[in-house]
C-alpha positions as CSV (number, residue, x, y, z in Angstrom):
1,X,104.1,154.1,37.3
2,X,101.8,153.9,40.4
3,X,98.3,152.8,39.9
4,X,95.7,155.5,40.9
5,X,94.2,155.0,44.4
6,X,90.7,154.6,43.0
7,X,91.8,151.8,40.7
8,X,93.6,150.0,43.5
9,X,90.6,150.3,45.7
10,X,88.4,148.9,43.0
11,X,90.8,146.0,42.5
12,X,90.9,145.1,46.1
13,X,87.1,145.4,46.6
14,X,86.4,143.4,43.4
15,X,88.8,140.7,44.4
16,X,87.3,140.2,47.8
17,X,83.7,140.5,46.6
18,X,84.3,137.7,44.1
19,X,86.3,135.4,46.3
20,X,84.9,135.9,49.8
21,X,82.8,132.8,49.5
22,X,85.8,130.7,48.4
23,X,87.7,131.3,51.6
24,X,85.5,128.8,53.3
25,X,87.5,126.1,51.5
26,X,87.8,123.7,48.6
27,X,85.1,121.4,47.1
28,X,84.9,118.3,49.2
29,X,87.4,117.4,51.9
30,X,90.7,115.5,52.1
31,X,91.9,113.8,55.2
32,X,94.7,111.4,56.0
33,X,94.9,108.8,58.8
34,X,97.7,109.0,61.4
35,X,99.2,105.9,59.8
36,X,99.2,107.6,56.3
37,X,100.8,110.7,57.8
38,X,103.4,108.7,59.6
39,X,104.2,106.7,56.5
40,X,104.5,109.9,54.5
41,X,107.0,111.3,57.0
42,X,108.9,108.1,57.2
43,X,109.4,107.9,53.5
44,X,109.6,111.6,52.7
45,X,113.2,111.8,51.7
46,X,112.9,108.8,49.3
47,X,109.7,110.1,47.9
48,X,111.2,113.6,47.2
49,X,114.2,112.0,45.6
50,X,112.0,110.0,43.2
51,X,109.9,113.1,42.4
52,X,112.9,115.2,41.8
53,X,114.5,112.6,39.5
54,X,111.2,112.5,37.5
55,X,111.6,116.3,36.9
56,X,115.3,115.8,35.9
57,X,114.4,112.9,33.6
58,X,111.9,115.1,31.7
59,X,114.5,117.8,31.2
60,X,117.0,115.3,29.9
61,X,114.4,113.8,27.6
62,X,113.4,117.2,26.3
63,X,117.0,118.1,25.6
64,X,117.7,114.8,23.8
65,X,114.7,115.4,21.5
66,X,115.8,119.0,20.8
67,X,119.3,117.7,19.7
68,X,117.9,114.8,17.6
69,X,114.7,116.3,16.1
70,X,114.7,120.0,16.8
71,X,111.5,119.7,18.8
72,X,110.6,118.8,22.3
73,X,109.6,115.3,23.5
74,X,106.5,117.0,24.9
75,X,103.6,119.0,23.5
76,X,101.1,121.2,25.3
77,X,97.9,119.3,26.0
78,X,96.0,122.5,25.0
79,X,98.1,123.3,22.0
80,X,97.0,123.1,18.4
81,X,99.0,119.9,18.1
82,X,96.8,118.3,20.7
83,X,93.4,119.8,19.9
84,X,91.5,121.4,17.1
85,X,88.1,123.1,16.8
86,X,85.4,120.8,15.7
87,X,82.4,121.5,13.6
88,X,80.3,122.3,16.7
89,X,82.9,124.9,17.8
90,X,84.2,122.7,20.6
91,X,87.7,121.4,21.0
92,X,88.4,117.8,19.9
93,X,91.6,115.8,19.9
94,X,93.7,115.8,16.8
95,X,94.2,112.4,15.1
96,X,97.5,110.6,14.9
97,X,97.6,111.3,11.1
98,X,97.0,115.0,11.8
99,X,99.8,115.1,14.3
100,X,102.1,113.4,11.8
101,X,101.2,115.9,9.2
102,X,102.0,118.8,11.5
103,X,105.4,117.2,12.1
104,X,105.9,117.0,8.4
105,X,105.1,120.6,8.2
106,X,107.7,121.2,10.9
107,X,110.3,119.4,8.6
108,X,110.6,116.3,10.8
109,X,112.1,113.4,8.8
110,X,109.5,111.0,7.5
111,X,111.4,108.0,9.0
112,X,110.8,109.3,12.5
113,X,107.0,110.0,12.3
114,X,105.8,106.6,13.5
115,X,108.3,106.6,16.3
116,X,107.2,110.0,17.5
117,X,103.4,109.3,17.1
118,X,103.0,105.5,17.1
119,X,99.8,103.8,15.9
120,X,99.3,101.9,19.1
121,X,99.6,102.8,22.7
122,X,102.8,102.5,24.6
123,X,101.5,100.4,27.5
124,X,105.0,99.5,28.8
125,X,105.9,103.1,29.5
126,X,108.6,105.3,28.0
127,X,111.2,102.6,28.4
128,X,109.5,100.7,25.6
129,X,108.7,103.7,23.5
130,X,111.7,106.1,24.1
131,X,110.9,108.3,21.2
132,X,107.2,108.7,21.6
133,X,106.0,112.3,22.2
134,X,103.9,113.0,25.3
135,X,101.3,115.6,26.1
136,X,102.1,117.9,29.1
137,X,100.9,120.8,31.1
138,X,102.1,122.7,34.2
139,X,99.7,120.8,36.5
140,X,100.2,117.6,34.5
141,X,104.0,117.6,35.1
142,X,103.6,118.5,38.8
143,X,101.1,115.7,39.4
144,X,103.0,113.1,37.4
145,X,106.2,113.6,39.3
146,X,104.4,113.8,42.7
147,X,102.7,110.5,41.8
148,X,106.1,109.0,40.9
149,X,107.5,109.8,44.3
150,X,104.4,108.6,46.2
151,X,104.0,105.3,44.4
152,X,107.7,104.6,44.5
153,X,107.5,104.7,48.3
154,X,104.3,102.7,48.6
155,X,102.0,105.6,49.3
156,X,99.3,104.5,46.9
157,X,96.3,105.4,49.0
158,X,97.8,108.8,49.7
159,X,98.2,109.4,46.0
160,X,94.6,108.2,45.3
161,X,93.3,110.7,47.8
162,X,95.3,113.6,46.4
163,X,94.4,112.7,42.9
164,X,90.6,112.5,43.6
165,X,90.7,115.8,45.6
166,X,92.6,117.6,42.8
167,X,90.2,116.4,40.2
168,X,87.2,117.4,42.3
169,X,88.7,120.9,42.4
170,X,89.2,121.2,38.6
171,X,92.8,119.9,38.7
172,X,94.4,123.0,40.2
173,X,97.7,123.3,41.9
174,X,96.3,125.0,45.0
175,X,94.2,122.0,45.7
176,X,97.3,119.8,45.5
177,X,99.0,122.1,48.0
178,X,96.0,122.0,50.3
179,X,96.3,118.2,50.3
180,X,100.0,118.3,51.0
181,X,99.5,120.8,53.8
182,X,97.2,118.2,55.5
183,X,100.2,115.7,55.2
184,X,102.4,118.2,57.1
185,X,103.8,120.3,54.4
186,X,104.0,124.1,54.9
187,X,102.4,126.7,52.6
188,X,104.6,129.8,52.1
189,X,103.6,133.0,50.4
190,X,106.3,134.1,47.9
191,X,106.9,137.6,46.6
192,X,110.3,138.9,45.6
193,X,109.4,142.6,46.0
194,X,106.2,143.6,47.8
195,X,106.9,147.3,46.9
196,X,106.1,146.3,43.3
197,X,102.6,144.9,43.8
198,X,100.8,148.0,42.6
199,X,103.0,148.4,39.5
200,X,102.6,144.7,38.6
201,X,98.9,145.0,38.9
202,X,98.8,147.9,36.5
203,X,101.2,146.3,34.0
204,X,99.1,143.2,33.8
205,X,95.8,145.1,33.3
206,X,97.5,147.0,30.4
207,X,99.1,143.9,28.9
208,X,96.1,141.6,29.3
209,X,92.9,143.7,29.1
210,X,89.9,141.9,30.3
211,X,91.9,139.5,32.5
212,X,91.8,136.5,30.1
213,X,91.8,133.1,31.8
214,X,92.1,135.0,35.1
215,X,95.8,135.6,34.5
216,X,96.0,138.8,36.6
217,X,98.0,138.1,39.8
218,X,95.9,140.5,42.0
219,X,99.1,141.3,43.8
220,X,97.8,144.1,46.0
221,X,94.7,142.2,47.0
222,X,96.4,138.9,47.7
223,X,99.2,140.5,49.7
224,X,96.5,142.3,51.8
225,X,94.7,139.0,52.3
226,X,97.9,137.2,53.4
227,X,98.8,139.9,55.9
228,X,95.3,140.4,57.3
229,X,93.7,136.9,57.0
230,X,96.6,134.6,56.5
231,X,94.9,133.5,53.3
232,X,95.9,133.3,49.7
233,X,92.6,132.7,47.8
234,X,91.7,129.2,48.9
235,X,94.8,128.4,50.9
236,X,95.7,128.9,54.5
237,X,99.2,130.4,54.8
238,X,101.7,129.0,57.3
239,X,104.4,131.5,56.6
240,X,104.2,135.0,55.1
241,X,107.8,136.2,55.7
242,X,110.4,133.7,54.8
243,X,109.9,134.0,51.0
244,X,109.0,137.7,50.9
245,X,111.2,140.6,49.6
246,X,114.1,138.3,48.7
247,X,114.8,140.2,45.5
248,X,117.1,138.3,43.1
249,X,118.5,135.9,45.6
250,X,116.4,133.0,46.7
251,X,116.7,132.3,50.5
252,X,119.2,129.6,51.3
253,X,116.7,127.2,52.8
254,X,114.8,126.8,49.5
255,X,118.0,125.6,47.8
256,X,118.1,122.7,50.3
257,X,114.5,121.4,49.5
258,X,114.7,118.3,47.3
259,X,111.1,118.7,46.0
260,X,108.6,121.5,46.3
261,X,105.4,122.6,44.5
262,X,104.5,126.2,43.7
263,X,101.8,128.2,42.0
264,X,101.6,131.7,40.6
265,X,98.7,134.0,40.0
266,X,96.0,132.3,42.1
267,X,96.8,128.9,40.6
268,X,96.9,130.0,37.0
269,X,100.4,128.4,36.7
270,X,101.9,125.5,38.6
271,X,105.6,124.7,38.9
272,X,107.3,121.9,40.8
273,X,110.9,122.4,41.7
274,X,114.0,120.9,43.2
275,X,116.9,122.5,45.2
276,X,116.1,126.1,44.2
277,X,115.4,125.4,40.6
278,X,112.0,125.0,39.0
279,X,110.8,122.8,36.1
280,X,107.9,124.1,34.1
281,X,105.7,122.7,31.4
282,X,103.4,124.8,29.2
283,X,100.1,123.5,27.9
284,X,99.6,125.8,24.9
285,X,103.1,126.0,23.3
286,X,103.6,125.1,19.6
287,X,105.1,121.7,18.9
288,X,108.2,123.4,17.6
289,X,108.6,125.5,20.8
290,X,111.9,124.4,22.3
291,X,110.8,125.6,25.8
292,X,107.7,123.6,26.2
293,X,109.6,122.1,29.2
294,X,112.1,124.4,30.8
295,X,114.3,124.6,33.9
296,X,115.3,127.8,35.6
297,X,116.3,129.2,38.9
298,X,113.4,130.1,41.2
299,X,114.2,133.8,40.7
300,X,111.3,135.7,39.0
301,X,113.2,139.1,39.0
302,X,116.2,137.7,37.0
303,X,116.1,137.9,33.2
304,X,116.4,134.1,32.9
305,X,114.8,133.2,36.2
306,X,111.5,131.6,36.7
307,X,108.6,131.0,36.9
308,X,108.6,131.9,33.2
309,X,106.1,132.0,30.3
310,X,104.0,134.7,31.8
311,X,104.0,137.7,34.2
312,X,104.4,135.3,37.2
313,X,105.5,137.5,40.1
314,X,103.8,136.2,43.2
315,X,102.0,133.1,44.6
316,X,102.4,130.4,47.2
317,X,104.7,127.3,47.5
318,X,104.3,124.1,49.4
319,X,107.5,122.7,51.0
320,X,107.9,119.5,53.0
321,X,108.1,119.5,56.7
322,X,111.5,120.1,58.3
323,X,112.9,122.6,55.7
324,X,111.4,125.9,56.7
325,X,113.8,128.3,58.5
326,X,112.8,129.0,62.0
């Protein structure tokens, strides 16, 4: 079904009228010294290897928990397991006892409750508390594994700058990408089928009336902006062709990238990836959801491809220098 012209015109005009001011840039600035940029490039391969292993470790841990307990090792940091509505109507953290009771309700063996939700903090890390459940989210997973790679290669100051800049911009994936771009990474617009932009817009309006949490992808408007202004919302685009109209087959060069970081729908969703696969975390899933952390091929048009968990059809992805097809 094609969206009426008047509706499409309204979508484009409303998109640009509400975002024109944002094209000036993010809140604050982020800059790196030539020494920091050089160090990042020097240790890039080792950094990506550590970040990719972080992703794979989460998937292994998730699967181990599924086999042992029937639940994930992770729970969404905005799920009802993590938060509840307080007397004043605001969200407050659930207590350890409340978490344990929810696990009882999910038929988790009583003997495991204090391993999964211990009384004290696990200051030594997951090696000392291998069965402790952890909160997660799409941006949380991406940042943690990016941090793992940067700190493993001695790029502490680079990580501190990226972290501060991301927090200043409401912890969004597009801010992380902007920071990585200033380190030499490339920002690519991705869209498996640009001929579907209008249809996707209409489908999202019908499925999510009122655009809750700004989930609409604004596919027509963002594609027009990428073509005419080399902009995707906040971000400057380096490449608008290499990841466009690839259908169900991801371009070969993406399968050679050890670690990349993508967003969908104007930053609503964030997904890190490795060698053509993506690993996603979901912040609102139930504690019993076996796909709170999931891995899939970066192939949004395939039935089991990703990004998943929503109508995520277009966006941008940051890839490290040296991997973009020329």
